[in-house]
C-alpha positions, 0 to 999 in steps of 0.5 A: 511507500505508496500507502503514505499517499493513498492508503488512508482514503483508499481504506474507507472508499475501496474494498482492499489495498490492491498493489499496483503491479509491475508488468512482465520484463520490468526490473529494478536497477542493477545492484540496487541492493548490493551495498548496505546503506549506513545512516550517520546522524549528527549529535542531535540524532538528525539524519542528513536529507541526502542519506534519507533520500538514498534510503528512500530511493532504495526502499522504493526500488525494493517496493517495485521489486516486491510488486513484481514478485507478488504476481507469483502469489495468491493470498487471503485478505480479511477486512474488519470495519467498526463504524463509530458514532460521534462519541467513538462507540462502535455502532456497526461491525462489518467483515469481508474475506476475499481471495486475491489472485493473479489473472492475465497479470492483474490482481483480482479480488474474489470475495468469499465470505461476509461477516465470517460466513460463506457467501450465498450462492447468488453472491458467489455467482456474482463474484465469478461473473465479475472475474469472467468479465475481467477475463473477457476484457483482457482476452479481447484487448488489442496490442495498441490498447495494451501498450497504452495501458502499460504506458499509463501504469508506468507513468503513474509509477514514475509519479509515485517515485518522485513523490516518495523521494520528496519525502526526504525534503518534506520531513526532518528525520531523526534516527531514534534507534533500532528495533527488532521486528520479526527477529530482524533489525530495523532502523526507526526513523521519526519524521516531523514536517520541515518548517521551510518545506516547499512542495514540488510534486503536485500531491506533496503538499499533504506531507505537511499535514502528517508526522510519524515513524518509519521502520526500515530493515537494515539488511534489505533496505525495505520499509517494514512498518509505517505509523503516521498520524494526521496533525491537521485537516487534509484536503484530498483533490477533486473528490473534495474529501477532507481527512480530519486531524487524528486519522491514524494509520499503521502498516506492517509488512512481512517477509515471505519465502525469504524473497519478498516483503508483502502486507501483513496487517493494516490498522486505520482509524479514519475520520473524514468527509467526502464532499457534503454527502458522506462522513466516515468515522471508522476503525478498519483492520485488514489482515493478509495471510496464506501467501501461496506461490504458484508457477508463473508459467502455469495458466489459471483457469476460471469459470467459463474460460476454455482450458 
């Protein structure tokens, strides 16, 4: 669900969708997934907000669980960008391929290719130096600094949870049916901005600018697909960024090793301006593959680190 707030802007401004990590020892509430959630729409297909709120809360708990389990995996991420002209024609295409791994409990992105070709020796060296710099920083981090950093991250996660739960009030949801995704049954919910919605969360005002569909796995109460469209111009905070009407985002998740849901594909049509300096009109596709689990009690050695 974090994609809903941040993914659109992040796709254009950042090299990857790095998932916020849950620190060791964090657990989801006991029994969070022990009982199924049953949606009971009225005769018009409308689902009561209380049921949506319960479902979203369960999905957010699953999301935190996924974040924790993702620390056990490495994977390959490929980003393909099509930069468009004013008529929507492709004027430039760029691709990058990266390996995402965990070092000292943090996701680290190491680019391995550009335009579907391996990096040059100099570029590869820069990537290794970047990783080594992060290793040195974490190795020398004091206990007090680590405590403050983890507290800050937990505060951000709690802020995320409040935002997600407000979605139940911001939209009028209708259960439009069921659909099989990768052989699993999912609810299909369609949401439109509620006309009487008054935002409480500081970032929730942007919710009135979107409409979309949400697919939630019936067994796991896990969101497995998200399809949203901006129906009006969206102003994004201190960056003075404006996301234009028609920006469209589709996120697909996949179940890995029968234990965790991780990103499979992100497709984005992005039309925005950041202040007066930069305009973005792009089609972006991110794909994730080769999820490989490694032993969390094993120490990963990177160039320059003593074994």
